[in-house]
C-alpha positions in Angstrom: -68.9 49.5 -69.2 -66.6 46.4 -67.6 -65.2 43.2 -69.2 -66.6 40.0 -67.4 -63.9 38.2 -65.5 -64.5 34.5 -68.0 -63.6 36.9 -71.1 -60.6 37.8 -69.3 -60.1 34.3 -68.1 -60.7 33.0 -71.6 -58.7 35.8 -73.0 -55.1 35.3 -70.6 -55.7 31.2 -71.3 -55.1 31.5 -75.1 -52.5 34.3 -75.2 -50.4 32.2 -72.0 -50.8 28.5 -74.8 -49.6 31.2 -77.4 -46.3 29.7 -78.3 -43.2 32.1 -78.0 -43.3 34.6 -81.6 -39.6 34.9 -82.5 -37.0 37.6 -82.1 -36.7 40.3 -85.1 -33.6 41.1 -85.2 -33.3 45.0 -85.9 -30.7 46.0 -88.7 -27.7 47.5 -85.5 -28.4 44.4 -83.3 -27.2 42.3 -86.7 -24.3 44.2 -87.9 -22.9 44.0 -84.2 -23.3 40.5 -84.5 -21.9 40.9 -88.0 -18.6 42.5 -86.7 -18.4 40.2 -83.7 -18.4 37.6 -85.5 -16.1 38.9 -88.1 -13.6 39.7 -85.1 -13.4 36.6 -83.5 -12.3 35.7 -86.8 -8.9 36.1 -85.8 -8.8 35.2 -82.6 -5.9 32.7 -81.9 -6.2 32.8 -77.7 -7.6 34.4 -74.9 -7.7 34.8 -71.2 -11.2 34.6 -68.9 -11.2 34.9 -65.5 -14.9 33.8 -63.8 -16.2 34.9 -60.7 -19.2 33.8 -58.7 -21.0 35.1 -55.6 -20.2 33.0 -53.5 -16.7 33.1 -54.2 -15.6 30.3 -56.7 -13.0 31.5 -58.7 -11.7 29.7 -61.9 -9.1 31.1 -64.3 -8.0 30.1 -68.2 -6.3 30.6 -71.6 -7.6 29.3 -74.5 -5.6 28.0 -77.7 -8.3 27.9 -80.6 -9.8 25.7 -81.9 -8.9 23.1 -79.4 -5.9 23.5 -75.7 -7.2 24.6 -72.5 -5.9 24.5 -69.2 -8.2 26.6 -66.4 -7.2 27.0 -62.1 -10.4 26.0 -60.6 -11.0 27.2 -57.0 -14.8 26.2 -55.3 -15.6 24.6 -52.2 -12.4 24.3 -50.6 -10.6 22.7 -53.7 -7.8 24.0 -56.1 -8.3 22.2 -59.4 -6.0 22.2 -62.5 -7.7 21.1 -66.1 -6.0 20.8 -69.5 -7.4 19.7 -72.5 -5.5 19.0 -75.8 -7.7 17.4 -78.3 -9.8 14.8 -76.9 -6.9 14.8 -74.2 -7.8 15.7 -70.4 -5.4 16.0 -67.8 -6.5 17.1 -64.2 -4.6 18.1 -60.9 -6.6 17.9 -57.4 -5.5 19.7 -55.2 -1.8 19.7 -55.8 -1.2 16.1 -56.2 0.1 14.6 -59.1 -1.1 15.0 -62.8 -3.7 12.3 -63.7 -5.1 11.3 -67.2 -9.3 11.4 -67.0 -11.2 8.8 -68.4 -12.1 9.6 -72.2 -15.7 9.8 -71.1 -15.0 12.5 -68.9 -12.8 14.1 -70.9 -15.6 14.1 -73.6 -17.7 15.1 -71.2 -16.0 18.1 -69.6 -14.5 19.1 -73.1 -17.4 19.8 -74.7 -18.4 22.2 -71.7 -14.9 24.0 -72.4 -15.7 24.3 -75.9 -16.4 28.4 -75.8 -15.2 29.0 -79.4 -18.6 28.0 -80.6 -19.0 30.8 -81.8 -20.7 30.0 -84.7 -24.1 28.3 -83.4 -24.1 31.7 -81.5 -23.8 33.6 -85.0 -26.5 31.1 -85.9 -28.9 31.0 -83.1 -28.5 33.8 -81.5 -30.6 37.5 -81.3 -28.8 40.4 -79.9 -30.1 43.2 -78.6 -28.4 46.1 -78.1 -27.7 47.9 -74.8 -26.7 51.4 -73.6 -23.0 51.5 -73.3 -21.2 50.8 -69.9 -18.6 51.7 -68.2 -15.5 48.3 -67.2 -12.8 49.1 -66.2 -12.4 52.6 -66.7 -13.3 52.5 -70.3 -16.8 52.8 -72.1 -18.0 49.7 -73.8 -20.3 48.2 -75.8 -23.5 46.5 -74.1 -26.0 44.1 -75.9 -28.2 40.7 -74.2 -28.8 37.4 -76.2 -31.6 36.2 -77.2 -32.5 32.7 -78.8 -34.2 33.6 -82.3 -36.9 32.0 -80.3 -36.6 34.6 -78.0 -35.7 33.4 -74.9 -32.6 34.3 -72.9 -29.9 32.3 -73.5 -27.7 30.7 -70.9 -26.4 32.8 -68.1 -29.3 35.5 -69.3 -26.1 37.9 -69.1 -25.3 41.0 -70.3 -22.1 41.4 -72.6 -19.7 43.7 -73.1 -17.5 43.8 -75.7 -14.7 46.1 -77.0 -16.3 49.0 -79.1 -13.2 49.1 -81.4 -12.2 45.5 -82.1 -15.7 44.3 -81.2 -14.0 41.6 -78.9 -15.9 40.2 -75.8 -14.6 42.2 -73.3 -16.6 40.7 -69.7 -20.1 39.1 -69.4 -21.8 39.2 -66.6 -24.8 38.2 -64.1 -26.1 38.3 -60.4 -24.6 35.3 -60.0 -20.8 35.5 -62.2 -19.0 37.6 -63.6 -16.6 36.5 -66.7 -14.0 38.8 -67.9 -11.9 38.1 -71.7 -8.4 39.6 -71.9 -4.7 38.8 -73.9 -6.2 38.9 -77.4 -3.9 36.2 -78.8 -0.5 37.1 -76.6 2.1 34.4 -77.0 1.9 34.1 -73.6 -1.2 32.2 -74.3 0.2 28.6 -74.0 -1.2 25.4 -72.8 1.7 22.0 -72.8 0.9 19.1 -71.8 1.3 18.9 -67.6 4.2 17.2 -66.1 
């Protein structure tokens, strides 16, 4: 017996109009999130390297809670940016350093706050994926979704060190972010001269 087209259309219309149901995390996902959050509590600093398929590259140092320094190479430009608290400094193409206006500094500071792990912990659900290989090592893998089931920004797969539970990489078809040198004494951010 064939279902009349009108009934199929009505069922599809109702299904499309329903809100997304909350994602229910499984115990393994919640355990991983708890271990990663606990590991993050001991992080004082780290380095990161970001690459895009278009050839854009950014390297940075984060010193928690509120210092960061980035070197950005994109579209033929070289930009250096340093944030210390609410103060922001920039250098364009090797020119002189300048302090950025407080409005722009605030805007850029909010973009550079990668350490907002609490909102990640409270508002996301991890989907544990099969292990992957990165940099010659087997690493854990997960995707992150909001509590309502939406992919989080970037829709990346993230990898973590299975012994420390610290992030080592997040990657998608558009971007790769590599995290390294956690708590290294070389991770220093000072006011540029």
